[in-house]
Each structure stands twice: as structure tokens, then as C-alpha cells.
C-alpha positions, 0 to 999 in steps of 0.5 A: 365585456363593455362599459359605456358611461355616457355624459354631456346631459344638460338643460338648454333654452331651443336653439342651443347646443350640447355635446354627448360623450360616451366612455367605453371600456373592458373589450376592443372599442374600435371593434364596435358600432357605435350609436347614438338611440333615444327614449322621451318619456311615454314614447320607445327608444328610437335610433338618433345615428350610428357609426362604423368601427373607424369613423368614416361611415355615419348614418342619421335620423331624420329628425336630427339629419344637419342638426347632430354629428357623430363622431368618434375618437379610438384612441381615447375609446370615445363616442359624441355627439355634437348637437346644435339647433337644439329643439323642445322635441329633441328632449329626452334620455340620450344612451349609447351603445356599441354592437358589431354592425353600425344598424340603427334597430336598437336590438342590434347592438350588445351594450349600453350606457346608463343615458344621460338626459337632454331636456330644450326649454322652449 
């Protein structure tokens, strides 16, 4: 069993930056691909970014490409999401997830964190 805990969310003005962290414990973190997803009120959970087990392959949603960067530190059992040039439409609860492969589908991930709120004001 893996436990994931997100942190780093908050309120930021449009154009600002935040860095989300997701600390993993339990099963061997370095064996899992990690993903970030988000869910805004009244909307379905959507893919944001994913990274493979050793960090040499990343994929981004078109809506965040060029603004967000996913990275991981296997020595610290932590995955990060650096978010720059934030927009009001980035407002959502952000979740990290762990699974066997770096896919964009939420159903492919076995473990989820509790989420952290990101609010971008205009």
C-alpha cells in the first residue's frame, strides 16, 4: 500500500507561481510512474502531467504545456509540480497519483492523495 500526501497549494494571483509537492510512503516509490490531476468544481477530474519511474519521460496536458513542470526525487520519495504563469482557469483541487505506467487516464493509477487546493485570482 502506498500513501500520498500533497502540499504546496494556496491562493496566488494570475501570473504567479506555486510548487506542489507529493510525498510518498509505503511501497517502493521509485517503481511507480507518478501523475498530477486536477478537478475544478462541477467538472471531471482531468490529467495535468505524468512522469515515468526514473524521470526521463514526461507528458503534459496541452493546457499546461510550457507553464508547468513535473519532476521527481526518488531519494526523497517526492514528486513535484512547478506551476508558472498561473491562470484563473488553473483553479482546482490538485491530486497526485501513483501507478504502473505513465498514462493520462485516471483509471490507470492505483493510489491517490487527498488533494490540495490551488486558487488563482484574476
